[in-house]
N, C-alpha and C positions, 0 to 999 in steps of 0.2 A: 853804820853803813850796811845796806842789804847785801846778802851773799850773791844774788843774781839780779838782773834788771827785771822790771815787771813785764809780764807776758800779755800779749793781745789775744784774747780768746772770746768766743761767743758766750754770752750770758747763759747760765744754766736755766733750763725750762723745767719747773716743777709743777706745772699745771696738768690737768687731765687725769690725775691719779684718783682712783676710786676712794670713797670715804670708808674707813674701817667700820665694820659693823659693831653694835654694842656688845656682842658676845666676844668678839675678838679683843676689844678694849678692856672688857672685864677680866678676861683671861690674863692679859699682859699686866694689868694693874694688880691683880691678885698675886701674881708670882713676885712682883717687885715689893709689895707690901709684906709678903710672907718672908722676905729676907730679914725682917725684924727692924724695929725702931732703933735698937742699939747699933746695928750695922749701918743703918742709913745716917744716923747721927755721927758715927765715927768717920763715915766716907765724906760727909759734908764738911766736917771739921778738917779732914785731911786735904781736901781740894780748896778749902778757903772760900766756900760758897757764901757764908753768912757774914762775911767781912766786907765792908763798904756798901755800895748801893745794891739794891735788890736785883738779882739776875732774872732775866726773862726766860731763859732755858735752864732749868735746874738739872741736877744729876738724876733725879727721879724721872723727869720728862725724857731724858736721853735713854735711860734703860727701857722705859716703856716703848719709846720709838724703835729701839733695836729689836724688841720682842715682837712688834707688829710686823717686821719684815719676814718673820718666819711663816706668815700666812700667804705670802705671794706664791703664785703657781711655780715659778722658777726662780727662787730667791738667790740673790748674790749679795755678798757682804760689801756694801758701799754706803758712804755717808749720804749720798743722794737719796737712797731708799728710806733712810730715817727721816730726812727732811721732807720728802714727799708724804710720808705717813703723817707727820706732825701737821703740815700745812693742810692736809685733806680732812682733818678732824672737823666735825660740825661744831657749831657754837655751844651746843649743850654738852658735847664730849669735852671740849676745851675747858668749860666751866667745871665739869666733874673732876678734872685732874689739876685744875688751877693753872692752866697754861694760857697766857695772853695771846692775842693775835700777833703772829710773827711777821715782820716784813720779809718778803720773799727774797729781797736783795742781800739781806744780812743773815737769814736763817742758816745757810749752809756754813758760814764761817763760825757762827755761834755753836752749832751742833759739833763742828769739827773740834773747836777749842775745848768744849766741855768733855767730849769723848776722850780727847788726848789727856787731859788732866786726870780723868778717872782711871785710864789705863796705867798711867805713871803711879798713881796712889796705890792701886791694887798690886802693881809690880813690886813696890816697896814693901807692902803689907799694911793692912789697916788693923790696928788693935781695937777689938771690940770690948769696951768696958775699961775698968781700972784695976790695978794690981799686977803683981808679978805673974800670976797664973791666968791672966786675961788671954782669951784665944786671939789669934791673928788670922785675918781674912786676906789671902793672897789670891792670885789668879787661878791656881789649882782649886782652892776652896770655892771660889766664885763659880767656876766651871761645873763642879759637882753639885753645888747648891742649886743652880738654875735647872740642871738636868733632873734632880730629884724632886724639886718643888713642882715640876710639870707632871708628876705621877699622881693620878687620883688615889686618895686614901682608901677607897673601898675595893680596890683591885688586889688580887692576891699577891703575895711576896714570898721569897724563899731565902735561904741562907747559903746558896750555892751560886758561884759566878764562873762564867767562861771568859777567858782572857785571850785577846788576839790583837795584832797590830796591823795597821794599813798605812799606805803612803799618802802624802800630800805634798804635791810639788810646789816649789816657790815660783812666784811670778818675776823674780829679780832678774835683771839683765846679766848675761854671762860676761865675765871679765877674763876668763881663761877657758879656752876650748879643751885643754888637757885636763881630764878629771878621772880619778880612780877611786874605788871604793876602799875606805879605811875604817870600817866599823868594827864593833866588838865581836859580832857574831859572824861565823864563816858563811859564805854563800851556799855552801852545801853543809847542812847540819850533821851529815854523817862523817865530816872531816875532823881533823885534829884541831881543836881550838887553840891549843898552845903554840902549834906551828903557825896557825893563822895570825896570832898576835905578834909573833916574831916577824912575819912577812910584813905586817902593817908597820911595825917599827922601822924596818929597813926602808919601806916606801916612803915614809915621812922624812927620813933622814936624806934620801935621794932627792926629794922634791925641795927640801931646804937648800941643798947645795945647788940645784939648778936655778933657784930664784925665779921660777916662772909663775908662781902663785903665792898669794899672801897667806898667812896663817892667823888663826884667831887665838883668843886667850886660852882656849882649851887644848892648844897645840895641834888642831886639825886644820887642813887647808880650806880656804874660803874661795869658792869658784864663782859666785854671783855677787851683785850689789847688796843682796840680802845677807848681811853679815852673820846672821844666826843660822842660816841654812847650811846643811852639810851634805856630803855624798852618802847615799844609802843604796841598798840593793833590794829589789822586789822581785817576786816570783811572777810568772806569767799568768794572765787571765784573759777574759774576753775584751779587756780595754787596752792592754799593752803587752809587750813581750818581756821576757825575763832579762834583767839587766840593771845597771846603775841608774840612779836619778838623783837630783839635787832638790832638797827640801826638808820635810819633817816627817816623823813617824808618830802616828796617832795610836795609842793603846787604849782599847775599849774593854770595859768589865761589864758583861751582859748577864742579866739574871736568867738562870735556868732552873729546872726542877731539882729538888732535893732527892737524895737516894739513901737507902739503908742497905747494908751488906750483912748477910746472915752467916757467913763463914765458909760456905761451900762455893765451888766455882760458879754455879748458876744461881745462887741465892742473893739477888739484888732486886730491890723493889724501888721503882721510880715513884716519887711523890706526885701530888697534883700538878697539873699543867699550870704554868704561870706565863704572863706576858713577858717578852724579851726586852725589858727596859734596859737602857744604858745607865748604870748607877755610878760609874766612875770613868773618867777620861784623863789621860796624861799625854800631852803634846811635848815631844823632845826633838832636838835636831836628829836628822836621820843618822843611823849607825851608832847612836849613844847607847849606853848600857841599859838593857831592858829591865833588868831586875831592880836597879836603882829607881827606875821610873814607876813601876807599878806596885812593888811590895809595900812601900810605906802607906799608899793609899788603901791597899786591901787590908792592912792591919788596922787602920784608922776607921774603916767603915763600920757603922752601926745601923741595925735594922730595927725600926720601930715595931711596936706590937701591931697585931692585925686590926685594921680599921682605923689606925692613927696615922696622920699625915707626918711626913718628915719635916723636921724643923732644924734650924742651924744648931740648936743645943740638944739635939736628940741623944739620949743615953739609953740605947737599946741593946740588942744582942749582937755579938760579933759574928763574923762569917764562920761557916762550918767547913765548906769544901771550896776548892779552886781547881779549875780545869784549864790546862794550857798545854801548848805543843812543844816540839823539840827546840824551837827557837828560844825558849826560856829554860827548858829543863837541862840543856847541855852547859849552862852557865854555872857559876860557883854555887855550892850547896849552902854555905853560910849566908850568902846574900839573898837567896831565894827560898828553897824548900826548907832549909834549916830555920830561917827566921820565922816562916809561917808555922812550922811544926811546934816551935817553942811557944807560940801564942795560941796553940790549939786549933789551928787551921790545917786540915789535911789537903793534900795535893794529889790529883790524878793527872798523869802526863804520859806521853809517848816516849819510847826508847829509840835512840839512834843506834847505828850499827857498832859504834865504839862502846856504847853502854851495855850491849848484849855480850857480857863476859861469860866465859865457860872455863872455870879454873877451880883447882882444889886448893882451898886455903887451910883446911884441916883434913887429917886422914879420913874422918867420917863424913865430910861435907864436900859436895860439889856446888860451887857458887855459880848460878846460871840466871841471867836477866835480873840481877839485883836481889835474888832470893836464894837462901841456902836449901839444898836438896839432899836427900839421902843418897849415899854412895851406891845402894842396892837398886836404884832406879833403872829400868830397862834402857838399853843403849839408844833405841829408836826414839826415845822421848827427850834425849838430851839436846840435840841441835835441831829445833823446830824452825821452819821458815817463817819469816815475818809476813805480815799482811801487805799486799801491793795494791796500788790504785786500780789496776786493770783486772783484779781478781773477779771471777764470777761469783754469784751468790753461793753456788755449790762448793766452790773452792774455799771461800771464806768460812762456810759452815764446817768443812772438813778440818781446816786449820784450827778453828775454835774448839772443836771436839778433841783434837789432840792436846791443846793447852789445858783443857778441862781434865783430861786423864793424867797429865803430868802433875797437876795441882795436888793430887793425893799424896805425892811423895815429898812435899815441902815440909820444912821444919816449921814449928808453931812458936810464936813469941811467948815468952813465959815471964810473968812479972810486970811491973810497972815501967813506963818509959821515963827516961831521964834526958832532959834537954831535947825532947822530941825524938829520941832514938831508943829503940828497944834492943838491948844487947844480949839478953839471955834467951836461948832458943832450945826447944825440945824436938826430938826426932819424931816422924810420923807414927811410928810404932808405939813409943811411949805415950803419945798424945791420943792414941786410939783412932787415928784416921785409917790406919792399916792394921791388919791382924796377922799373927803368925800361925801357921799350921801346927797341928798337934805334934809334939815330939821335938819341936825346935827349941834349942836352949834360949831361955829368957832371962833378962835382968830382973831383979826383984821389983823394981818400980814399973815394969811393963804391965799394964792392965790388959785383960783379955777383951778385945773389942767385939761388940755384938753387931752383926749386920755390916761390918766393914769387909772389904776384899781381903782374902787370905793370901799370904805371900810365904813361899818356901825359900829360905835363905841357904847360901852355900854351906856345906858341912863345916862345922867348927867356927863359924862366924856369928857374931852377935849383931843385933840391930844397930847399936851405937856404943859409945864409951860413956854415955851419960849426958847431962846438961852441958851445953857449950856456950861460951861467951865469945861474941864476935867483936872485932874492933869497930870503931866508929865509922871508918870509911867503907866498911863492908855492908852496912845497912842504910846507906844514904839514898839508895834507889827504891826504897820500899814505897808502895803505892798507899793511897788513902785507905783507911780501915782495913789494911792487910790484904787488899785484893791483889791478885796476880796479873801481871801484864799478859794480855792475849786471851784470857778466859772470857767466858760469857759475861761475867759480872763486870769486868773491866771494859769490855766492848760496849755494853749498854750505857755505862756511866760516862766513859770518855766520849762516846758518840754524841753526847749533847753539846760538845764543844763546837761542833759545826753550826749550831744555832747563832753563834756570834757572827757568822757570815751574813745573816739576815740584816744586822745592823750596818755592816759594811756596805751591803747592797743599797740600803736606804741612803747612805751618805754619798755613794758614788753613782747612783743611777736613779732610783725610784723617787726620792725626795729632793735631792740636790745633786749636783755634779762637783764633788770636792776634787777639783783638779787645778791646773795651773791658772785657769781664768776665773775661778770662784771669787777671788778678792785680789785687789791691787795693793793691799796693805802688806808690808814686809816687817819682819821682826817676830821674835817668839812671843813677846808680850802681847802685841796687837792680835796675833792669830789666836792665842789663847782666849783673849777677850771675845772675839767674834765666834769662837767655837762654843762658848757657853750658850749663846742664844740659839745656835744651830742644834745643839743637843736637846734644848728645851722643846724646839719644834719637832724633832724626830720623836721624842717621847710622847708628844701630844698625838702624832700620827699613830704610834703604836697602841696607845690607849683607845683611840677611835676604832682602829681595826679590831682590837680585842673585844670591845663592847658590842660592835656590829656582829661579830662572830658568836658571841654568847646570846645575842638577841635572836639569832637564827638557829640556836641549838635545839630548841624544842621541836621545831619542824624537822630538823635533821634527824633527831632521835626517832621521830615517828616514821620517817621514810626508811631509816635503817631497820626498824622493827618490821615494817612491811617487806623490805628486801630479805631479810633473813627468814621470815615466814615463807615467802614464796620460794626461797632457795631450798629449804627443807621440806617443801610440800605441805606445809601446815596451813590451817585456815587463817585467811587474813583478818586482822581486827577490823571491826566496823568503823567507818569514817566518823569523825566528830561532827557536831553541828557546824562549827566554823569551816571545816573542810567542805561540807555540803554547800554551804552558802558561797564559798569561793568557786566551787565547781559551777553552780548556777549563774553566777555573775560572768565567768569565762564563757559559758555557753551562750549567754545572751549577747556578749560582746561579739562573739564569732558570727551569730546569726545577724546582727546588725551590720557587720562588715561585709557579709555575703550579699545582703539585700541592696546595698549601695552600688550603683553602676559606676565603675571608674571612668574618669574623663579620658578621651583619647590622648595618648602620649605623643603622637606625632602627626604627620600630614595624613588625611584620609586617603583611602586607596584610590578613589575616583577623582580626586582633586587635581587641578592642573598644576604642574611644577612651575615655580617662579624662576626668573633668571637669577643667576648667581649673584648679580649686583644688588638685587632687591631682597634677598633672603635675609 
């Protein structure tokens, strides 16, 4: 017996859709085939495609149809878009992919059914190959694979990623008007996370007693018919105000330039510019633990060698650096920075107000902003103001200069790290970063620094009591490569994290509108599935923009040379033959345009005016 009676609705119209170009079809087929024959065979076996009579719409056809939807001007994730693309294929295109002519009345149901079984198979996990060590392809793997396969192999890559999260509202109907945020991260990242978690626990207990809302298997309230959506909190932007929302949180890992740190406050060198491709994405219910979502994916990522395309069995180099904001850095060390450091991945992050400590853990050390400093440091350098959003460039430069001066007084790590932590530290005088004026008592191992600023200590005091060993929790806030928070080096390296906002802008404005109306599909598994194709289209757009910019680079460099020469009063370089031909063609076009008499735009001055009814 059916769950509900049949509905009377108008038949779906799939006519009038444009035929995909051969370039679009080749792109979609290339990505699906690049998933590998082993994956496709495992997927076909999991969905039971080769059992019984031959299917008219195979799993390969459905994946190609979903990829073709990314070429639409304003794409939305709907099965009707897939059916329209498959029905609009020409006879030659259908023969190329082995798709028979589909009956329009049955195509929608066949595509829906095949998509549904594919999502369920990937949600369970598809084992590729045989044996105990055979890899498993799930929806997270599928999402990353499509995003990376859309990246051309000839474009430059790096080993540094910027991580950030964005919101994705659910389209589910609300079943409870009373909703409150109960996520793991405080709405104010400067607040106390332990107190926030206690408040969340009390909130859930109060809602259970009131029995006004149902609870999911994870112990969190469910406010809509989308049983996987949860309550989250988002910051204000040009699309919405700050406040709670119901849906999912999308964490993106975007490629940015590598950097190298030379040891001094301003000795940081950014590597070559790279396109901001999305290399990893994790979709979770809103308010879920962020580190559990992104850290395993960052640890598993491998970068192929230059010029080689990514493949599902890529065994390349691991990541080198990760940049993320306070929404990730305030969470537990072992689940975040600690796990990455043990794997050799350094983290650059921002500090919250609660992380900016100022305390003396040893007689010789002042522990400030997660770094040990000498007790002889001037008092005006101890409590420096943090950077604010409304600071002027002059104010930011003055604050950065103060942090650079304070960096001379920090202790230097000594010896190798263990479990990602460096515990033995040497004072700045013993390390040669600062020098002592003549006549100051010295310890035996204090070397005389050449070129370092000289400091006169109070009478009868030594620089330190020797090498110090810090506890584990005292060095958990150390930045990547030993950079100091607030210095010029940290500002330049961490400033690249803002580039992840470009990917967020593509998802919310420039390429699609990832909002409540983007799809009518509910559930975490279905949204992960359609997200894979969306990110493939986003990376294709990023590649096109990068190649167009590189094609115009030579002309831009020539114009920059002319601009700099004119700015400094130098002789301008002679124009090239191509530039002269372009000038002559432009001059001929202007002369032809001036010689043509334009047609009158309106009624001649002397003509009689017609009645209003005949105009």
